[in-house]
C-alpha positions in Angstrom: 52.7 54.2 -75.1 49.8 54.2 -77.5 46.8 56.4 -76.7 44.6 54.3 -74.4 42.3 52.0 -76.3 43.7 53.1 -79.7 46.1 51.3 -82.0 49.0 53.2 -83.5 48.5 54.6 -87.0 50.9 55.6 -89.8 51.0 58.9 -91.6 48.0 57.9 -93.7 45.9 57.1 -90.7 46.1 53.3 -91.3 46.2 50.9 -88.4 49.6 49.4 -87.7 50.9 46.7 -85.4 51.2 42.9 -85.6 47.6 42.1 -84.6 45.7 45.2 -85.9 42.4 43.6 -86.9 42.1 41.5 -83.7 43.1 44.4 -81.5 40.5 46.7 -83.3 37.8 44.2 -82.5 38.8 43.9 -78.9 38.9 47.7 -78.6 35.4 47.8 -80.1 34.2 45.2 -77.5 35.7 47.2 -74.7 33.9 50.3 -75.9 30.6 48.6 -76.6 30.3 47.1 -73.1 32.2 49.8 -71.1 34.8 47.2 -69.9 37.8 49.4 -69.2 38.5 53.1 -68.5 41.1 54.7 -70.8 44.6 53.8 -69.6 43.4 52.0 -66.5 45.6 49.5 -64.6 44.2 46.0 -65.3 45.2 42.6 -64.0 45.3 40.2 -66.9 44.6 36.6 -65.6 47.3 34.6 -67.5 47.4 30.9 -67.3 50.0 30.5 -70.0 47.6 29.3 -72.6 47.1 31.0 -76.0 43.9 32.9 -75.0 45.2 34.5 -71.9 48.6 35.2 -73.5 46.8 36.9 -76.3 44.8 38.9 -73.8 47.9 40.4 -72.1 49.5 41.2 -75.5 46.4 42.9 -76.9 45.7 44.9 -73.7 49.3 46.2 -73.8 49.0 47.0 -77.5 45.8 49.0 -76.7 47.7 51.1 -74.2 46.4 49.8 -70.9 48.7 49.4 -67.9 48.9 45.6 -67.6 49.6 43.6 -64.6 50.2 39.9 -65.4 48.5 37.7 -62.7 49.0 33.9 -62.6 47.3 31.4 -60.4 49.0 28.0 -59.8 46.2 25.5 -58.9 48.7 23.0 -57.5 46.9 20.3 -59.5 49.6 18.9 -61.8 53.3 18.5 -61.8 55.3 20.9 -64.0 53.0 23.8 -63.3 56.2 25.8 -62.4 56.8 26.0 -66.2 53.5 27.8 -66.6 54.6 30.4 -64.0 58.0 30.9 -65.7 56.2 31.5 -69.0 53.9 34.1 -67.5 56.8 35.8 -65.7 58.7 36.0 -69.0 55.6 37.5 -70.7 55.4 40.1 -68.0 59.1 41.0 -68.5 58.6 41.3 -72.3 55.7 43.8 -71.7 57.5 45.6 -68.9 54.6 44.7 -66.7 54.3 44.0 -63.1 54.0 40.2 -62.3 52.0 38.6 -59.6 51.5 34.9 -58.8 49.6 32.9 -56.2 49.8 29.2 -55.6 46.7 27.6 -54.1 47.4 26.0 -50.7 46.0 22.6 -51.8 44.6 21.1 -55.0 40.9 21.9 -55.4 38.5 19.0 -55.0 36.6 19.8 -58.2 36.1 22.4 -61.0 33.8 24.6 -58.9 36.4 24.7 -56.1 39.1 25.5 -58.6 37.1 28.3 -59.9 36.4 29.8 -56.5 40.0 29.5 -55.5 41.2 31.1 -58.8 38.9 34.1 -58.6 39.7 34.7 -54.9 43.4 34.7 -55.8 42.8 37.1 -58.6 41.0 39.5 -56.4 43.8 39.4 -53.9 46.4 40.1 -56.6 44.3 42.9 -58.0 44.0 44.5 -54.6 47.8 44.1 -54.0 48.7 45.6 -57.4 46.0 48.4 -57.2 44.5 47.2 -60.5 40.9 48.5 -61.0 39.9 45.7 -63.3 40.5 42.0 -63.6 40.5 40.7 -67.3 40.1 37.1 -68.3 40.7 35.5 -71.6 37.3 34.0 -72.3 36.5 33.9 -76.0 33.4 33.7 -78.2 33.9 29.9 -78.3 33.8 29.8 -74.5 30.6 31.8 -74.5 29.0 29.4 -77.0 30.1 26.3 -75.0 28.6 27.8 -71.9 25.2 28.2 -73.5 25.4 24.7 -74.9 26.3 23.3 -71.4 23.5 25.1 -69.7 20.9 24.0 -72.3 22.2 20.4 -71.9 21.4 20.7 -68.2 17.9 22.1 -68.8 19.0 25.6 -67.9 18.4 29.0 -69.5 20.5 29.9 -72.6 22.6 32.5 -70.7 26.2 32.9 -71.7 29.2 34.6 -70.2 28.6 38.3 -69.4 31.2 40.7 -70.8 31.4 42.2 -67.4 30.6 41.3 -63.8 31.6 43.9 -61.3 35.3 44.6 -61.9 35.8 41.3 -63.8 35.9 41.9 -67.5 36.2 39.7 -70.6 37.7 41.8 -73.5 38.1 38.8 -75.8 34.4 37.7 -75.6 33.8 38.5 -79.3 37.1 37.0 -80.5 37.4 33.4 -81.7 39.8 30.9 -80.1 41.6 30.4 -83.4 42.3 34.1 -83.6 44.0 34.2 -80.2 46.6 31.7 -81.6 47.1 34.0 -84.6 47.6 37.0 -82.3 50.3 35.2 -80.3 52.1 34.2 -83.6 51.8 37.7 -84.9 53.6 39.0 -81.8 56.1 36.2 -81.9 54.9 34.9 -78.5 54.6 31.3 -77.6 52.1 29.7 -75.3 51.7 26.5 -73.2 49.0 23.9 -74.0 47.3 22.6 -70.8 47.1 18.8 -71.2 44.0 18.7 -69.0 42.1 20.4 -71.8 42.3 17.1 -73.7 40.8 15.1 -70.8 37.3 14.1 -71.9 36.2 13.1 -68.4 35.3 16.8 -68.1 32.0 17.7 -69.7 33.2 20.9 -71.3 36.2 19.2 -72.9 33.8 16.5 -74.4 31.6 19.3 -75.7 34.5 21.2 -77.1 36.1 18.3 -78.9 33.0 16.5 -80.1 29.7 18.4 -80.1 30.8 21.9 -81.1 32.6 20.9 -84.3 29.4 18.9 -85.2 27.2 21.9 -84.6 29.3 24.0 -87.0 30.4 27.6 -87.4 27.0 29.2 -87.8 25.6 27.5 -84.7 28.6 28.5 -82.6 28.2 32.1 -83.6 24.5 32.1 -82.9 24.8 30.4 -79.5 27.5 32.9 -78.5 25.4 35.9 -79.6 22.3 34.6 -77.9 24.2 33.8 -74.7 25.9 37.2 -74.5 22.6 39.0 -75.2 20.8 37.1 -72.5 23.7 37.5 -70.0 23.6 41.3 -70.5 19.8 41.3 -70.1 20.1 39.1 -67.0 22.6 41.6 -65.5 20.2 44.5 -66.3 17.4 42.7 -64.5 19.7 41.9 -61.6 20.6 45.5 -61.2 16.9 46.4 -61.1 16.3 43.6 -58.6 19.1 44.8 -56.4 17.5 48.3 -56.4 14.1 46.9 -55.5 15.6 44.6 -52.9 17.3 47.6 -51.2 13.8 49.0 -50.6 11.8 45.8 -50.0 14.1 43.3 -48.3 15.6 42.9 -44.9 18.3 40.2 -44.6 19.1 38.8 -41.2 22.6 37.4 -40.7 23.4 34.5 -38.4 21.9 32.9 -36.4 18.5 33.4 -38.0 19.6 33.7 -41.6 16.2 34.8 -42.8 15.3 37.1 -45.7 12.1 39.2 -45.2 10.4 40.8 -48.1 7.6 43.4 -48.0 4.7 41.1 -49.1 2.2 43.7 -50.4 4.9 45.5 -52.4 6.2 42.2 -53.7 2.7 41.0 -54.7 2.2 44.3 -56.6 5.3 43.9 -58.8 5.1 42.4 -62.3 5.8 38.7 -62.1 9.3 38.8 -63.7 10.4 41.6 -61.3 9.0 39.8 -58.3 10.8 36.6 -59.3 14.0 38.5 -59.7 13.7 39.8 -56.1 12.9 36.4 -54.7 15.7 34.8 -56.7 18.2 37.4 -55.4 17.1 36.7 -51.8 17.5 33.0 -52.3 20.9 33.4 -53.7 22.0 35.5 -50.7 20.9 32.7 -48.4 22.7 30.1 -50.5 19.5 28.5 -51.9 20.0 27.1 -55.4 16.5 26.9 -57.0 15.2 26.7 -60.6 12.6 28.9 -62.3 9.7 26.7 -61.1 10.5 27.0 -57.4 11.1 30.7 -57.6 7.8 31.1 -59.5 6.0 29.1 -56.9 7.2 31.4 -54.1 5.7 34.3 -56.0 2.5 32.7 -57.0 1.7 30.5 -54.0 3.4 32.3 -51.1 3.6 36.0 -51.9 0.1 36.1 -53.2 -1.6 34.3 -50.3 -1.4 35.3 -46.6 -0.4 32.5 -44.4 0.9 30.2 -47.2 4.1 28.2 -47.0 6.4 26.3 -49.3 9.3 23.9 -48.7 12.5 24.9 -50.6 15.7 23.1 -51.4 18.4 22.6 -48.8 15.9 22.3 -46.0 14.8 25.9 -46.3 11.3 27.2 -46.4 9.2 30.2 -47.6 6.1 31.5 -45.8 4.0 34.6 -45.6 1.9 36.6 -43.2 0.0 39.8 -43.8 3.1 42.0 -44.0 6.0 39.7 -45.1 7.3 36.9 -47.2 10.0 35.2 -45.2 12.6 32.9 -46.7 15.1 30.9 -44.7 15.5 28.0 -42.2 12.1 26.8 -40.8 11.4 28.4 -37.5 11.9 26.1 -34.6 8.7 25.0 -33.0 8.6 26.5 -29.5 8.1 24.0 -26.8 5.3 25.4 -24.6 4.2 23.6 -21.5 0.9 22.1 -20.8 -0.9 24.2 -18.2 -3.8 23.1 -15.9 -6.4 25.8 -15.8 -8.3 27.0 -12.8 -12.0 26.6 -13.5 -13.3 29.0 -12.4 -10.4 31.2 -11.8 -7.5 33.0 -13.5 -4.3 31.2 -14.8 -1.2 33.1 -16.0 1.2 30.8 -17.8 4.3 32.9 -18.4 5.7 30.9 -21.3 2.5 31.4 -23.3 2.4 35.2 -22.9 -1.3 35.3 -22.1 -3.9 35.0 -19.4 -6.7 32.5 -19.3 -9.8 33.5 -17.3 -12.6 31.0 -16.7 -15.9 32.2 -15.2 -19.3 30.6 -14.5 -22.0 32.1 -16.7 -25.5 31.5 -17.8 -25.8 28.9 -20.6 -27.5 31.5 -22.8 -24.3 33.7 -22.8 -22.8 34.2 -26.2 -19.1 34.6 -26.9 -18.2 38.3 -27.6 -15.3 37.4 -30.1 -12.9 34.8 -31.2 -11.1 35.0 -27.9 -14.0 33.7 -25.9 -15.8 30.4 -25.8 -18.8 29.3 -23.7 -18.8 25.5 -22.9 -20.5 23.0 -20.8 -19.7 23.0 -17.1 -18.6 19.4 -17.4 -15.5 20.6 -19.3 -14.3 22.3 -16.1 -13.0 19.0 -14.7 -9.4 19.0 -15.8 -9.2 21.8 -18.3 -5.7 22.1 -19.8 -4.1 24.6 -22.1 -1.6 22.9 -24.5 -0.1 23.0 -28.0 -1.5 20.9 -30.9 -0.3 17.4 -31.2 0.1 15.0 -34.1 -3.2 13.3 -34.8 -5.4 15.8 -32.9 -9.0 15.5 -34.1 -12.4 16.7 -32.9 -15.9 17.3 -34.1 -16.5 21.1 -34.2 -19.8 22.5 -33.0 -22.3 22.1 -35.9 -20.0 19.8 -37.8 -20.8 16.4 -39.3 -17.6 14.6 -38.7 -14.1 14.7 -37.3 -11.7 17.5 -38.4 -8.0 17.2 -37.9 -6.1 20.2 -36.6 -3.6 19.7 -39.4 -6.3 20.1 -42.0 -7.9 22.9 -40.1 -4.7 24.9 -39.9 -3.9 24.3 -43.6 -7.4 25.3 -44.6 -7.3 28.5 -42.5 -3.8 29.3 -43.9 -2.1 29.3 -40.4 1.6 29.6 -41.2 3.4 26.4 -40.4 5.9 28.1 -38.1 3.0 29.6 -36.1 0.8 26.6 -35.5 2.5 25.7 -32.3 1.4 29.0 -30.8 -2.4 28.5 -31.3 -3.9 27.8 -27.9 -5.7 24.4 -27.7 -8.0 23.8 -24.7 -8.6 20.2 -23.8 -10.3 18.1 -21.1 -8.5 14.9 -20.8 -7.8 13.8 -24.4 -10.7 15.6 -25.9 -10.4 19.0 -27.6 -12.8 21.5 -26.0 -11.8 24.6 -28.0 -9.3 25.9 -30.6 -8.8 29.6 -30.2 -10.6 31.6 -32.8 -12.5 28.6 -34.0 -15.4 26.6 -32.7 -15.8 24.5 -29.6 -16.1 20.7 -29.7 -19.6 19.5 -30.4 -19.7 17.5 -27.1 -19.0 20.6 -25.1 -22.0 22.6 -26.2 -23.7 24.4 -23.2 -27.4 23.3 -23.3 -30.0 26.0 -22.6 -31.6 24.1 -19.7 -28.2 23.3 -18.0 -27.7 24.7 -14.5 -24.7 26.8 -15.7 -21.8 27.1 -18.2 -18.2 28.1 -18.3 -16.8 31.1 -20.3 -13.2 30.8 -21.3 -11.5 34.1 -22.1 -8.0 34.5 -23.5 -6.4 37.8 -22.5 -3.3 39.2 -24.2 -1.9 38.7 -27.6 -3.2 35.4 -29.0 -2.8 33.7 -32.3 -6.3 32.8 -33.4 -7.7 30.6 -36.2 -10.2 32.7 -38.1 -11.8 32.5 -41.5 -9.5 31.2 -44.3 -6.5 33.4 -44.8 -7.1 35.3 -41.5 -5.0 33.5 -38.9 -3.6 36.5 -37.0 -2.4 37.7 -33.6 -5.3 39.3 -31.8 -5.2 41.4 -28.6 -7.7 40.2 -26.0 -9.5 42.6 -23.7 
């Protein structure tokens, strides 16, 4: 066996072997990106085509312990021929051979990709391979960038490495892999689906890329690989930050909680990377604009909220940015209040005390209100309702509770917890805010009622200060 990662040389130190120049370039790629440890056991994903066949031949020539792994997607008839080719290649190399046939034909390309990589992982585990190598070439990298640009995405190509998945041929041209196979005297099998122009990549490969030309292909590939490596570096940094800042709840809540002050203090690119990582973990596919809005409009503002794709939502409080399914609105019962007297509604987690006081009495805090005695006839504690409106004390017109809660940055998921005191259909008081104009206690009135909320109560304070407060 050759020294790992090195081609054999003659007595003059010159490289030998049927594919010396191509193998040298692959060896340089492996070293540049740290793809393979010397002499490691690597599962080469071999479909039977020229790229993957060349992959197995070159890795063997470079002295790696190759396992030939083949996935039969169960899509077309005659796929058994592909498996026979791959088995014969493994026998030629003296390599272990593994194959998996998917249980049913994949519904689309994305399903095929998921099934393929899952099968490769299983084969690598069974064969004790430390790496999985695929035959993606420079042309594949350029096509990926062009496809993403065509969809309005970022010009990010195929990374040379992702976890234990490596791509040693990522700097080799597709034409060169055919030359490698011929140099070794090895044949390959052309997949007829590669000519099917119903697939976007095939149309691009057969029409657009030749029109772009050689220089554009090289530049697209170089740009895509550079951006992919940078994206992986940023992802690693985001994962390190997320380990310190993020708490991810599994089912049934499925929420991601981020330390809001720490997130708001990060540079915008780093904050976006952390948010993007959290969204990915929750299965939320979102573009740059949405991720940026979470950082700028939610993380930067206490009590803000933002609807996300797939029915998800992001919202904030003083300590957290929460991403996930919208919190279910708790159904709290309407409760008739003793006036005067003490009412303890268990579902609300608070106590309401109503006392008779002098009309000149002033509320001590946002958990108290002094109102006209006429409100005492039928006082009820309830949740807000659609269309709720009232004229606040000192106001000049009606205010909807929806607008009030938005203006005061009350998180959407918390609005149902804000106590609303009504008499009949009229709002008497919204906790932490003003009483209704019509319920003002006049100085010359024979008496007034003081309503106190005791316990932990969500109040509506100044803008951005909707918080749980502990009553006396």
